C-alpha positions as CSV (number, residue, x, y, z in Angstrom):
1,M,60.5,32.9,-26.8
2,T,60.6,31.4,-23.9
3,E,58.4,29.3,-22.5
4,I,56.4,30.3,-19.2
5,H,55.8,27.4,-16.7
6,Y,53.9,29.0,-14.3
7,S,52.1,32.1,-13.4
8,F,51.4,33.5,-10.2
9,V,47.8,35.5,-10.5
10,I,47.2,37.6,-8.0
11,P,44.3,40.4,-7.6
12,V,45.4,43.4,-5.7
13,L,43.0,45.9,-4.1
14,N,45.2,49.0,-2.3
15,E,47.7,46.7,-1.5
16,Q,51.0,49.5,-1.1
17,E,51.9,48.1,2.3
18,T,52.3,44.5,1.0
19,L,53.7,44.3,-1.9
20,P,57.1,44.5,-1.8
21,E,57.2,42.1,0.9
22,L,55.0,39.9,-1.6
23,I,57.0,40.1,-4.2
24,R,60.3,39.5,-2.4
25,R,59.2,36.5,-1.2
26,L,57.5,35.5,-4.8
27,Q,61.0,36.0,-5.8
28,T,62.1,33.5,-3.6
29,V,60.6,30.9,-5.0
30,M,60.5,31.3,-8.7
31,D,64.6,31.1,-8.2
32,G,63.8,28.2,-6.3
33,L,62.2,26.5,-9.6
34,A,64.2,25.0,-12.5
35,E,61.4,26.6,-15.1
36,P,60.5,30.1,-15.8
37,S,58.0,31.7,-13.9
38,E,55.9,34.6,-13.8
39,V,53.8,37.0,-11.4
40,V,50.2,38.8,-12.9
41,L,49.5,41.6,-10.7
42,V,45.8,42.8,-11.5
43,D,45.3,45.7,-9.7
44,D,41.5,46.2,-9.3
45,G,40.9,50.0,-8.9
46,S,43.6,50.7,-6.7
47,T,43.7,54.3,-4.7
48,D,46.5,54.1,-2.6
49,G,49.1,54.1,-5.5
50,S,49.5,50.2,-5.8
51,Y,50.1,50.5,-9.8
52,D,52.9,52.3,-9.4
53,L,54.3,50.2,-7.3
54,M,53.9,47.7,-9.8
55,L,54.7,49.3,-12.5
56,D,58.8,50.1,-10.0
57,L,58.5,46.4,-9.3
58,H,58.5,45.8,-13.3
59,R,61.2,48.1,-13.8
60,R,63.5,45.6,-11.8
61,D,62.1,42.2,-12.0
62,P,60.6,41.7,-15.5
63,R,59.1,39.0,-14.6
64,V,56.7,40.7,-12.6
65,K,53.4,42.3,-15.2
66,A,50.5,44.6,-14.3
67,L,47.5,44.4,-15.0
68,R,44.8,48.0,-14.0
69,L,41.1,47.8,-14.5
70,T,39.7,50.7,-15.4
71,R,37.4,50.9,-12.0
72,N,36.9,48.1,-9.3
73,F,35.2,45.0,-10.3
74,G,35.2,42.5,-8.0
75,H,37.6,39.9,-6.5
76,Q,36.9,37.5,-8.7
77,M,36.4,39.5,-11.9
78,A,40.6,40.5,-11.4
79,I,41.2,37.3,-11.1
80,T,39.5,35.9,-14.0
81,A,41.8,39.2,-15.7
82,G,44.4,37.7,-15.0
83,L,44.0,34.6,-16.0
84,D,42.9,35.5,-19.3
85,H,46.2,37.4,-19.7
86,A,48.6,34.4,-18.0
87,L,50.6,32.1,-19.8
88,G,52.2,29.8,-17.5
89,R,51.2,25.6,-17.7
90,A,50.5,25.8,-14.7
91,V,48.7,28.9,-13.0
92,I,49.1,29.4,-9.2
93,I,46.4,32.3,-7.6
94,M,46.7,33.6,-4.4
95,D,45.4,36.9,-2.4
96,G,47.6,39.3,-2.5
97,D,47.6,40.2,1.3
98,L,49.6,37.0,2.3
99,Q,47.7,35.4,3.8
100,D,48.0,32.7,1.3
101,P,52.2,32.2,2.2
102,P,53.8,31.8,-1.1
103,E,56.3,29.4,0.2
104,V,53.0,26.6,-0.5
105,A,53.1,27.2,-4.2
106,L,56.2,24.7,-4.1
107,E,54.1,21.9,-2.4
108,L,51.0,22.6,-5.2
109,I,53.4,22.2,-8.0
110,Q,54.8,19.5,-6.8
111,R,51.5,17.8,-6.5
112,W,51.1,19.4,-10.1
113,R,53.6,17.3,-11.7
114,E,52.6,14.1,-9.6
115,G,50.1,14.5,-12.0
116,Y,47.2,16.8,-10.3
117,D,44.9,18.6,-12.5
118,V,44.0,21.3,-10.1
119,V,45.4,21.3,-6.3
120,Y,43.1,23.9,-4.0
121,A,45.1,24.6,-0.7
122,V,42.7,24.0,2.5
123,R,42.9,25.6,5.3
124,A,43.9,23.5,8.1
125,T,44.1,26.9,10.2
126,R,42.1,30.8,9.4
127,S,45.2,32.8,11.7
128,G,44.2,36.5,12.0
129,E,39.9,36.4,11.7
130,S,37.2,36.6,14.2
131,W,35.4,34.6,15.7
132,L,32.2,35.5,13.1
133,K,33.9,35.9,10.5
134,R,35.4,31.7,10.9
135,R,31.4,31.2,12.1
136,T,29.8,31.7,9.2
137,A,33.0,31.0,6.5
138,K,31.7,27.3,8.5
139,A,28.4,27.8,7.9
140,F,28.2,28.7,4.7
141,Y,30.1,25.7,3.5
142,R,27.7,23.6,5.1
143,L,24.9,25.4,3.6
144,M,26.8,25.3,0.6
145,S,27.4,20.9,1.0
146,R,23.5,21.1,1.2
147,L,22.1,23.2,-1.2
148,G,24.8,23.0,-4.3
149,D,24.4,20.7,-7.0
150,I,28.7,19.9,-7.1
151,D,30.7,19.1,-4.4
152,I,33.0,22.2,-3.4
153,P,35.6,21.4,-1.2
154,Q,35.2,23.2,2.3
155,E,37.3,25.2,3.9
156,T,39.6,26.3,0.5
157,G,40.0,29.7,-1.0
158,D,40.9,30.9,-4.1
159,F,43.9,29.9,-3.5
160,R,45.1,26.8,-5.8
161,L,47.3,26.1,-8.8
162,V,45.4,25.1,-11.9
163,D,46.9,23.3,-15.4
164,R,46.4,25.1,-18.0
165,Q,43.4,23.1,-19.7
166,A,41.3,23.8,-16.3
167,V,42.6,27.6,-17.1
168,D,40.9,27.3,-20.6
169,A,37.7,25.0,-19.5
170,V,37.2,28.1,-17.4
171,T,37.8,30.7,-19.2
172,A,36.3,30.4,-21.5
173,M,32.9,30.7,-19.1
174,R,32.2,34.5,-19.4
175,E,29.0,33.9,-16.6
176,H,28.9,37.6,-15.3
177,R,28.1,35.7,-11.6
178,R,31.9,34.4,-11.0
179,Y,32.0,32.2,-8.4
180,L,35.5,30.8,-9.0
181,R,36.2,27.8,-6.7
182,G,33.0,26.4,-7.6
183,M,34.0,26.9,-11.4
184,F,36.9,24.9,-10.8
185,A,34.9,22.2,-9.2
186,W,32.8,21.9,-12.3
187,V,34.9,21.5,-14.8
188,G,36.1,18.1,-13.1
189,Y,39.6,17.0,-13.9
190,R,41.6,15.7,-11.6
191,Q,41.7,17.2,-8.2
192,T,43.3,17.1,-4.8
193,G,44.0,19.0,-1.5
194,L,46.7,20.5,0.1
195,A,46.4,21.3,4.0
196,Y,48.5,24.6,4.9
197,E,48.3,27.8,8.2
198,R,46.8,30.6,6.3
199,D,48.3,33.2,7.9
200,A,46.8,36.7,9.2
201,R,47.1,40.0,6.9
202,Y,51.1,41.2,6.8
203,A,49.9,44.9,6.5
204,G,46.1,46.8,6.0
205,K,43.1,45.8,6.6
206,T,40.5,42.9,4.8
207,K,39.0,44.3,1.9
208,F,36.1,42.0,2.2
209,S,33.5,43.8,4.4
210,L,30.2,42.6,5.8
211,G,28.4,43.3,2.5
212,R,30.4,42.7,0.1
213,M,31.0,38.4,2.2
214,V,27.0,38.2,2.0
215,A,27.3,39.0,-2.3
216,F,29.9,36.6,-2.3
217,A,27.8,34.0,-0.8
218,I,25.4,34.3,-3.2
219,D,26.6,34.7,-6.2
220,G,28.1,31.2,-4.8
221,I,24.9,29.8,-4.0
222,V,23.2,31.1,-6.9
223,S,25.9,30.4,-9.2
224,F,26.0,26.7,-8.4
225,S,22.7,25.4,-6.9
226,E,18.9,25.6,-8.1
227,A,17.7,25.8,-4.9
228,P,16.9,29.6,-5.4
229,L,15.5,29.0,-9.0
230,R,13.3,26.7,-7.4
231,I,11.8,28.5,-4.8
232,A,11.1,31.5,-7.3
233,L,9.4,29.2,-9.4
234,A,7.7,27.2,-6.7
235,G,6.6,30.8,-5.4
236,G,5.3,32.4,-9.0
237,F,3.2,29.1,-9.6
238,V,1.6,29.9,-5.8
239,V,1.0,33.7,-6.9
240,S,-0.3,32.6,-9.7
241,A,-2.3,29.4,-8.4
242,L,-4.0,32.5,-5.8
243,S,-4.5,34.2,-8.0
244,F,-6.9,32.5,-10.0
245,L,-8.2,31.3,-6.7
246,L,-9.1,34.9,-6.2
247,G,-10.6,35.7,-9.3
248,V,-12.8,32.6,-8.3
249,V,-13.5,34.0,-5.2
250,A,-15.2,37.3,-7.0
251,V,-17.6,35.5,-9.4
252,V,-18.5,33.8,-6.8
253,L,-19.0,36.5,-4.2
254,K,-21.0,38.5,-7.4
255,F,-23.2,35.8,-8.3
256,A,-24.3,35.7,-4.5
257,G,-25.0,39.7,-4.6
258,L,-22.8,40.2,-1.7
259,Y,-21.4,43.6,-1.9
260,T,-18.1,44.0,-4.0
261,V,-15.6,47.2,-5.1
262,P,-16.5,47.6,-8.8
263,G,-13.5,46.5,-11.0
264,W,-11.0,45.0,-7.9
265,A,-11.6,41.9,-8.8
266,S,-10.1,42.3,-12.5
267,I,-7.4,44.5,-10.6
268,A,-6.2,42.5,-7.8
269,V,-6.2,38.8,-10.5
270,G,-4.4,41.1,-12.8
271,V,-1.5,42.1,-10.6
272,A,-1.9,38.9,-8.7
273,F,-1.3,36.8,-12.0
274,F,1.6,38.9,-13.8
275,S,3.6,39.2,-10.8
276,G,3.3,35.6,-10.1
277,V,4.8,35.0,-13.8
278,Q,7.5,37.6,-13.0
279,L,8.6,36.1,-10.4
280,S,9.0,33.2,-12.3
281,V,12.1,34.7,-14.8
282,T,13.8,36.1,-12.1
283,G,16.7,36.8,-12.2
284,V,17.8,35.9,-16.0
285,H,18.3,39.7,-16.6
286,E,22.0,40.0,-16.1
287,E,23.5,37.1,-18.0
288,V,22.0,38.3,-21.1
289,K,23.1,41.9,-21.3
290,H,26.6,40.7,-23.1
291,R,28.6,43.2,-21.5
292,P,32.4,42.6,-21.5
293,L,33.2,41.2,-17.6
294,Y,35.8,43.9,-17.5
295,L,37.8,46.4,-18.8
296,V,41.5,46.7,-18.8
297,R,43.0,50.3,-18.8
298,D,46.7,49.8,-19.3
299,S,48.7,46.6,-18.4
300,V,52.8,46.6,-18.9
301,G,54.8,43.4,-19.4
302,L,51.7,41.7,-20.8
303,A,51.3,40.2,-24.2
304,F,48.4,41.4,-25.1
305,T,46.9,45.2,-24.3
306,Q,43.1,45.2,-24.6
307,A,41.1,48.5,-24.9
308,R,37.9,47.1,-24.6
309,G,38.8,44.6,-22.1
310,D,37.2,41.3,-21.4
311,G,40.4,39.6,-21.7
312,I,42.3,37.7,-24.8
313,T,41.0,35.3,-27.6
314,H,41.7,31.8,-27.5
315,Q,42.3,31.8,-30.7
316,Q,45.5,34.5,-29.9
317,L,46.5,33.0,-27.3
318,D,46.8,29.6,-29.4
319,L,48.8,31.6,-32.0
320,F,50.7,34.3,-29.1
321,R,52.4,30.4,-27.8
322,D,52.3,28.9,-31.5
323,A,55.1,31.3,-31.4
324,G,57.1,30.2,-29.1
325,A,57.3,26.4,-27.5
326,S,54.6,24.3,-27.9
327,T,52.3,23.7,-24.1
328,A,52.1,19.7,-24.5
329,S,55.8,18.8,-23.3
330,P,55.7,16.6,-20.1
331,R,55.4,17.8,-17.2
């Protein structure tokens, strides 16, 4: 078996118009690399025939591999699925709309060869994006820099190269609220940025609606800042304290002989107190369900096809790598 050096992981959602040009440019990049490479396309519930096109692209070039999820699990889950199945010693994550130029991957690889474990692409320009999108993005990065517990590079997306060690560290974390650019910052390793010119979409419309962008921002803040938890905890204590104070006031009114409605104090105090307790522990239910992160419907060209989803185990991946060449050779 030939060892894969570079894996391109690309989430796809209704990109039928873009896929042929994307693969054409990726093939040019891969042809220029001395080591073997692969493309892992992850169909995140497309409805426009994108997966059928992926199958055709695989028949033409076996380096192109495809993974189809059972439904739309979201951009971050689709990337996670690709990371779980990628075999490369270095993994390049990029979007499928050609806003991330495939040719920049050659510069990312060069920095990796210099010894960096994570090379994140920094957007010097954001072509084709509205004024509102640019302003809200800047506001989000400023908010994250103030609230975040780790330093997440500004003006970065998911476009980056990640060494196998860092990939394994991130895929070992199976949390449901996934903010991958924050997770890659959290694991550490030697990291550096590379400025690039972000292009406009090649075709079609963005899949990130305002609602999705807000939800994505909330996931980032909740996952990598303790501020929301502190606010909820403080709010819970405040409500509980006020309920205790309300109880004291009710007792005083009772002994003073002032008119009160029978039973109102116990009900009000009980509701307020338990509302405070509930507020103090809110948000923990999502991570205790133990559901898989995603489910795989089928795949082509990949080493494993998971009927139950949630990627492959690291033990399976290690056994598969052991059957081929060692991944410990110099860069």
